[in-house]
C-alpha positions as CSV (number, residue, x, y, z in Angstrom):
1,X,-10.8,13.0,-29.3
2,X,-8.7,14.0,-26.3
3,X,-6.9,11.4,-24.1
4,X,-4.1,11.1,-21.6
5,X,-1.2,9.4,-23.3
6,X,1.8,7.7,-21.8
7,X,4.9,8.7,-23.8
8,X,7.7,7.6,-21.5
9,X,8.5,7.1,-17.8
10,X,7.9,10.6,-16.3
11,X,6.2,11.8,-19.5
12,X,2.5,11.9,-20.0
13,X,0.6,14.2,-22.3
14,X,-3.0,15.2,-23.2
15,X,-3.2,14.6,-26.9
16,X,-5.7,14.4,-29.7
17,X,-6.1,10.7,-30.8
18,X,-8.3,8.7,-33.1
19,X,-11.7,7.7,-31.8
20,X,-12.1,4.0,-31.0
21,X,-14.2,1.8,-33.3
22,X,-15.9,-1.5,-33.0
23,X,-13.5,-4.3,-33.9
24,X,-15.3,-7.4,-32.8
25,X,-19.0,-8.3,-32.6
26,X,-18.5,-8.5,-28.8
27,X,-17.3,-4.9,-28.5
28,X,-19.0,-1.7,-27.3
29,X,-18.0,1.9,-27.6
30,X,-18.7,4.0,-24.5
31,X,-18.7,7.8,-24.3
32,X,-17.0,8.5,-20.9
33,X,-18.8,10.9,-18.7
34,X,-16.2,10.5,-15.9
35,X,-12.9,8.8,-15.3
36,X,-10.3,9.0,-12.5
37,X,-6.7,9.0,-11.6
38,X,-5.5,6.0,-9.6
39,X,-2.3,5.2,-7.7
40,X,-1.7,2.4,-10.2
41,X,-1.4,5.0,-12.9
42,X,1.4,6.7,-10.8
43,X,3.2,3.3,-10.5
44,X,3.6,3.2,-14.3
45,X,4.5,6.9,-14.7
46,X,7.1,6.6,-11.9
47,X,8.6,3.4,-13.5
48,X,7.9,1.2,-10.5
49,X,5.6,-0.9,-12.8
50,X,7.6,-1.2,-16.0
51,X,6.7,-2.3,-19.5
52,X,4.5,0.5,-20.7
53,X,4.4,1.1,-24.4
54,X,4.6,4.7,-25.8
55,X,1.2,5.8,-27.1
56,X,-0.9,3.9,-24.6
57,X,-3.9,5.8,-23.3
58,X,-3.8,5.7,-19.5
59,X,-6.7,5.1,-17.0
60,X,-8.7,2.1,-15.9
61,X,-11.7,3.7,-14.1
62,X,-14.7,4.9,-16.0
63,X,-18.4,5.4,-16.3
64,X,-20.3,6.5,-19.3
65,X,-23.0,6.0,-21.9
66,X,-23.0,3.3,-24.6
67,X,-22.7,4.8,-28.1
68,X,-22.3,1.6,-30.2
69,X,-22.7,-2.1,-29.8
70,X,-21.4,-5.2,-31.6
71,X,-24.1,-7.6,-32.8
72,X,-23.3,-10.2,-30.1
73,X,-23.8,-7.9,-27.2
74,X,-27.4,-8.8,-26.2
75,X,-27.8,-7.4,-22.6
76,X,-27.4,-3.7,-23.3
77,X,-28.8,-1.0,-25.5
78,X,-27.3,2.1,-27.0
79,X,-27.9,4.9,-24.5
80,X,-27.5,2.7,-21.4
81,X,-25.5,4.2,-18.6
82,X,-22.7,1.8,-17.5
83,X,-19.8,1.4,-15.2
84,X,-16.7,-0.3,-16.6
85,X,-14.9,-2.9,-14.4
86,X,-11.1,-2.1,-14.4
87,X,-10.0,-5.6,-15.1
88,X,-11.1,-7.3,-18.3
89,X,-12.6,-10.8,-18.7
90,X,-14.2,-13.0,-21.3
91,X,-16.9,-14.3,-19.0
92,X,-16.9,-17.9,-20.2
93,X,-13.5,-19.5,-19.5
94,X,-13.2,-21.7,-16.4
95,X,-11.6,-18.9,-14.3
96,X,-14.3,-16.4,-15.2
97,X,-17.0,-18.9,-14.4
98,X,-15.4,-19.5,-11.0
99,X,-15.4,-15.8,-10.3
100,X,-11.7,-15.3,-10.9
101,X,-12.3,-12.6,-13.5
102,X,-8.8,-11.0,-13.1
103,X,-7.3,-14.4,-14.1
104,X,-9.3,-14.8,-17.3
105,X,-7.7,-17.3,-19.7
106,X,-8.9,-15.8,-22.9
107,X,-8.9,-12.0,-23.0
108,X,-5.2,-11.2,-22.7
109,X,-3.7,-11.4,-26.2
110,X,-0.3,-12.2,-24.6
111,X,-1.7,-15.6,-23.6
112,X,-3.1,-17.2,-20.5
113,X,0.1,-17.0,-18.5
114,X,0.6,-13.2,-19.1
115,X,-1.6,-12.3,-16.2
116,X,-4.4,-9.8,-15.6
117,X,-5.7,-7.7,-18.5
118,X,-6.7,-4.2,-17.7
119,X,-7.2,-0.8,-19.4
120,X,-4.2,1.5,-19.8
121,X,-1.6,-1.0,-18.5
122,X,1.8,-2.3,-19.6
123,X,2.6,-4.6,-22.5
124,X,1.9,-7.8,-20.5
125,X,-1.6,-6.6,-19.6
126,X,-2.7,-6.5,-23.3
127,X,-2.2,-3.6,-23.6
128,X,-5.7,-2.2,-23.9
129,X,-6.2,1.5,-24.5
130,X,-7.3,3.2,-21.3
131,X,-10.3,5.2,-20.0
132,X,-8.8,8.7,-19.4
133,X,-10.3,9.7,-22.7
134,X,-13.6,10.9,-24.2
135,X,-14.5,7.5,-25.6
136,X,-13.3,3.9,-25.1
137,X,-13.6,0.5,-26.8
138,X,-14.8,-2.2,-24.4
139,X,-14.1,-5.8,-25.4
140,X,-16.4,-8.6,-24.3
141,X,-18.9,-5.9,-23.4
142,X,-21.6,-8.2,-22.2
143,X,-19.4,-9.0,-19.2
144,X,-17.2,-5.9,-19.0
145,X,-20.0,-3.4,-18.5
146,X,-22.5,-3.2,-15.7
147,X,-25.6,-1.1,-16.0
148,X,-25.9,1.7,-13.5
149,X,-29.3,2.0,-11.7
150,X,-31.1,5.3,-11.9
151,X,-30.7,5.7,-8.2
152,X,-26.9,5.8,-8.5
153,X,-25.1,8.8,-9.9
154,X,-22.2,8.8,-12.3
155,X,-19.9,10.0,-9.6
156,X,-20.9,7.2,-7.2
157,X,-20.6,4.6,-9.9
158,X,-17.2,5.8,-10.9
159,X,-15.8,4.6,-7.5
160,X,-17.2,1.1,-8.2
161,X,-15.1,0.8,-11.4
162,X,-12.0,0.0,-9.3
163,X,-11.3,1.3,-5.8
164,X,-14.4,0.2,-3.9
165,X,-14.2,-3.4,-5.2
166,X,-10.5,-3.5,-4.6
167,X,-10.9,-2.3,-1.0
168,X,-13.8,-4.7,-0.5
169,X,-11.8,-7.6,-1.9
170,X,-8.9,-6.6,0.4
171,X,-11.2,-6.9,3.4
172,X,-12.7,-10.1,2.2
173,X,-9.3,-11.7,1.6
174,X,-8.3,-10.7,5.1
175,X,-11.0,-13.1,6.3
176,X,-12.4,-10.5,8.8
177,X,-14.8,-11.9,11.3
178,X,-17.0,-10.1,13.9
179,X,-14.8,-8.5,16.5
180,X,-11.5,-8.8,14.7
181,X,-8.8,-6.2,15.1
182,X,-7.7,-5.0,11.6
183,X,-4.9,-2.8,10.4
184,X,-4.9,-1.1,7.0
185,X,-1.6,0.0,5.7
186,X,-2.1,3.0,3.3
187,X,-4.9,5.6,3.6
188,X,-5.2,6.4,-0.1
189,X,-8.5,5.7,-1.8
190,X,-8.2,1.9,-1.7
191,X,-7.2,2.0,1.9
192,X,-10.2,4.1,2.8
193,X,-12.6,1.7,1.1
194,X,-10.8,-1.2,2.9
195,X,-11.6,0.5,6.2
196,X,-15.2,1.0,5.1
197,X,-15.4,-2.6,4.0
198,X,-13.8,-3.9,7.2
199,X,-16.6,-2.1,9.1
200,X,-19.2,-3.7,6.9
201,X,-17.7,-7.1,7.7
202,X,-17.9,-6.6,11.5
203,X,-14.4,-5.6,12.5
204,X,-14.2,-4.7,16.2
205,X,-11.2,-2.3,15.9
206,X,-9.6,-0.8,12.8
207,X,-6.1,0.8,12.8
208,X,-4.9,2.9,9.8
209,X,-1.2,3.5,9.0
210,X,0.0,6.3,6.8
211,X,2.2,9.5,7.0
212,X,-0.1,12.0,5.3
213,X,-2.1,13.9,7.9
214,X,-5.1,14.7,5.6
215,X,-5.5,11.0,4.7
216,X,-5.2,9.9,8.3
217,X,-7.9,12.5,9.2
218,X,-10.3,10.9,6.7
219,X,-9.5,7.4,8.1
220,X,-10.1,8.7,11.6
221,X,-13.5,10.2,10.5
222,X,-14.5,6.6,9.6
223,X,-13.7,5.5,13.1
224,X,-10.2,4.1,12.5
225,X,-7.4,4.5,15.1
226,X,-4.7,6.3,13.3
227,X,-0.9,5.8,13.3
228,X,1.5,8.3,11.5
229,X,4.6,6.3,10.8
230,X,6.7,9.5,10.6
231,X,5.8,10.0,14.3
232,X,5.2,6.5,15.9
233,X,6.8,3.2,15.0
234,X,3.8,1.4,13.5
235,X,4.7,-2.1,14.7
236,X,5.6,-1.0,18.3
237,X,2.4,1.1,18.4
238,X,0.1,-1.6,17.2
239,X,1.5,-4.0,19.8
240,X,1.2,-1.5,22.6
241,X,-2.4,-0.8,21.7
242,X,-3.3,-4.5,21.4
243,X,-1.8,-5.7,24.7
244,X,1.3,-7.0,23.0
245,X,-0.7,-9.3,20.7
246,X,-1.0,-7.4,17.4
247,X,-3.9,-7.2,15.0
248,X,-5.7,-10.3,13.7
249,X,-5.9,-9.1,10.1
250,X,-3.7,-6.8,8.0
251,X,-4.5,-5.2,4.6
252,X,-1.6,-3.9,2.4
253,X,-3.3,-1.1,0.3
254,X,0.1,0.5,-0.5
255,X,2.0,-1.7,-2.9
256,X,5.4,-1.1,-4.6
257,X,5.6,2.6,-4.0
258,X,5.8,2.3,-0.3
259,X,8.0,4.7,1.7
260,X,10.0,4.2,4.8
261,X,9.9,6.5,7.8
262,X,11.8,9.8,7.4
263,X,11.3,11.0,10.9
264,X,10.1,9.8,14.2
265,X,10.6,6.5,16.1
266,X,10.9,4.3,13.0
267,X,13.6,6.4,11.3
268,X,16.6,4.6,12.9
269,X,15.2,1.3,11.6
270,X,14.8,2.8,8.1
271,X,18.5,3.9,8.2
272,X,19.6,0.4,9.1
273,X,17.7,-1.0,6.1
274,X,18.7,1.7,3.6
275,X,20.9,-0.6,1.5
276,X,18.3,-3.3,1.4
277,X,15.5,-1.0,0.3
278,X,17.9,0.7,-2.3
279,X,18.6,-2.8,-3.8
280,X,14.9,-3.5,-3.9
281,X,14.2,-0.2,-5.7
282,X,16.9,-0.8,-8.2
283,X,15.3,-4.1,-9.1
284,X,11.6,-3.1,-9.3
285,X,12.3,0.3,-10.9
286,X,15.5,0.1,-12.8
287,X,14.5,3.0,-14.9
288,X,12.9,6.1,-13.5
289,X,12.7,9.7,-14.7
290,X,11.8,12.1,-11.9
291,X,10.9,15.6,-12.9
292,X,11.8,17.9,-10.0
293,X,9.6,16.8,-7.1
294,X,7.4,14.7,-9.3
295,X,7.4,11.0,-10.4
296,X,9.7,9.6,-7.7
297,X,9.2,5.9,-7.0
298,X,8.7,4.9,-3.3
299,X,12.0,4.5,-1.5
300,X,11.2,1.2,0.3
301,X,9.2,-1.2,-2.0
302,X,8.7,-3.9,0.7
303,X,8.1,-1.6,3.7
304,X,4.3,-2.1,4.0
305,X,4.8,-5.9,3.7
306,X,7.5,-5.9,6.4
307,X,5.5,-3.9,8.9
308,X,2.3,-6.0,8.2
309,X,4.1,-9.3,8.8
310,X,5.9,-8.0,11.9
311,X,2.7,-6.5,13.4
312,X,0.3,-9.3,12.8
313,X,-0.7,-11.6,15.6
314,X,0.3,-15.2,15.4
315,X,-2.0,-17.2,13.0
316,X,-3.2,-13.9,11.6
317,X,-4.1,-13.1,8.0
318,X,-2.4,-10.7,5.5
319,X,-4.3,-9.5,2.5
320,X,-2.4,-7.8,-0.3
321,X,-4.2,-5.7,-2.8
322,X,-1.5,-3.0,-3.3
323,X,0.1,-3.4,-6.7
324,X,3.5,-5.1,-7.1
325,X,5.2,-5.8,-10.4
326,X,6.5,-9.2,-11.4
327,X,10.0,-8.1,-10.6
328,X,9.2,-7.6,-6.9
329,X,10.5,-10.6,-5.0
330,X,11.1,-9.2,-1.5
331,X,8.9,-10.7,1.2
332,X,9.7,-11.7,4.8
333,X,8.7,-15.3,4.2
334,X,10.6,-16.7,7.1
335,X,8.8,-14.5,9.7
336,X,5.4,-15.1,8.1
337,X,5.9,-18.9,8.0
338,X,7.1,-19.0,11.6
339,X,4.0,-17.0,12.8
340,X,1.7,-19.4,10.9
341,X,0.3,-16.5,8.9
342,X,-2.2,-16.9,6.0
343,X,-1.4,-14.7,3.0
344,X,-4.0,-13.9,0.3
345,X,-3.3,-11.5,-2.5
346,X,-4.1,-10.6,-6.1
347,X,-5.6,-8.3,-8.6
348,X,-9.3,-7.5,-8.0
349,X,-12.0,-9.5,-9.7
350,X,-14.0,-6.3,-10.2
351,X,-16.9,-7.9,-12.2
352,X,-17.5,-10.2,-9.3
353,X,-18.1,-7.4,-6.8
354,X,-19.6,-4.5,-8.7
355,X,-23.2,-5.7,-8.8
356,X,-23.2,-6.4,-5.0
357,X,-21.6,-3.0,-4.3
358,X,-24.0,-1.2,-6.6
359,X,-26.9,-2.6,-4.5
360,X,-25.2,-1.2,-1.3
361,X,-25.0,2.2,-2.9
362,X,-28.5,2.1,-4.4
363,X,-30.0,1.2,-1.0
364,X,-28.1,4.1,0.7
365,X,-26.1,1.7,2.9
366,X,-22.9,3.2,1.5
367,X,-22.3,6.5,-0.1
368,X,-18.8,6.4,-1.8
369,X,-18.9,10.1,-2.7
370,X,-17.2,11.1,0.5
371,X,-13.9,9.9,-1.0
372,X,-14.0,12.1,-4.2
373,X,-12.2,15.1,-3.1
374,X,-11.4,16.8,-6.4
375,X,-13.3,17.0,-9.7
376,X,-11.1,18.3,-12.6
377,X,-11.7,18.8,-16.3
378,X,-9.7,16.5,-18.6
379,X,-8.0,19.6,-20.0
380,X,-6.3,20.1,-16.6
381,X,-5.3,16.5,-16.2
382,X,-1.5,17.0,-16.1
383,X,-1.7,19.5,-13.2
384,X,-4.1,17.1,-11.5
385,X,-1.7,14.2,-11.8
386,X,1.1,16.3,-10.3
387,X,-1.0,17.3,-7.3
388,X,-2.1,13.7,-6.8
389,X,1.5,12.4,-7.2
390,X,2.5,14.6,-4.2
391,X,-0.4,13.4,-2.1
392,X,-1.4,17.0,-1.5
393,X,-4.1,17.6,1.1
394,X,-7.5,17.5,-0.5
395,X,-6.3,15.3,-3.4
396,X,-7.4,11.9,-2.1
397,X,-9.4,10.9,-5.2
398,X,-9.5,12.8,-8.4
399,X,-12.4,12.5,-10.8
400,X,-11.8,13.6,-14.4
401,X,-14.7,14.9,-16.6
402,X,-14.0,14.8,-20.3
403,X,-16.7,17.3,-21.2
404,X,-15.9,20.0,-18.5
């Protein structure tokens, strides 16, 4: 079968690989009808999330049809249409039973302290072969599959595999209450769903910070008040637009590949912090392999965090769902402490949120399709990755179709 394979930092390939087989009685084999490219995949290709093993199939978003089931999977049938939660859980340890599926104690073969297990990730995450392929093995399938209702299309369900739940958890962790003023840093797919989710939770005003005009335009179409950090200083602008107070809640949907301002009112500050950000980048991405204009790590790993902490109102809440590697250790803790901020963060517990979000899509309350801006055949995946890497207009979220 065909799959997208990580070979080295800056080197991914579409290859023919062996089809997956059932290994355990709790497994399932799913024929993928759609997968997607995620910003997390770019972190690994750029080297800002290290530890990838050569030969790992990339991708952690997928929807498809069950082709085979282990004898202990009792809640599905061959032929069922399913969405695959990105993070992997056993379903029966104390963490899973408490809803902390991303912190499952059993599923990661590296042990309970290794952290979240997910498809297509680095060595510490398993690693489990990913979903940018024609077929995939799903461990603990009774928990790690969710049946898709007839009223929900494959395209809609695909967005519930990772980014909608992650954006929703980001809004939930921000503790949004009716009337709150919220700022979302990053207008990529997760940031867009964080904006949508903040609206669902009753936010009074929502600001969106990015420097890519097409992404800011999508955020504005959702009703967000937009700030281009290559034009306006985001902290100064947020204070000016909130009577000097700042937003109540902030969501970091950027992560380790954040960039500083290259133009505009925030450029001088970026120049003053150049050495600091360069040291951070050296620590989190000691090995990168750019190819021309592609696969460059972000030049200011802590920038979104710095702006969020500075901008927040006193006693506000910061929610972090952007991805940071374990090597990242730069956070303005003193400023956060002295403002009495609450900080909540973590990998998404996808299995907790997907059934609820499926109901919202099924009822017509939410249509996530507005955020799929490109549909590409798996055969064109490398070109699609490169366009997505550059944040080109029209490449907000890229769906991959193995059979196209």
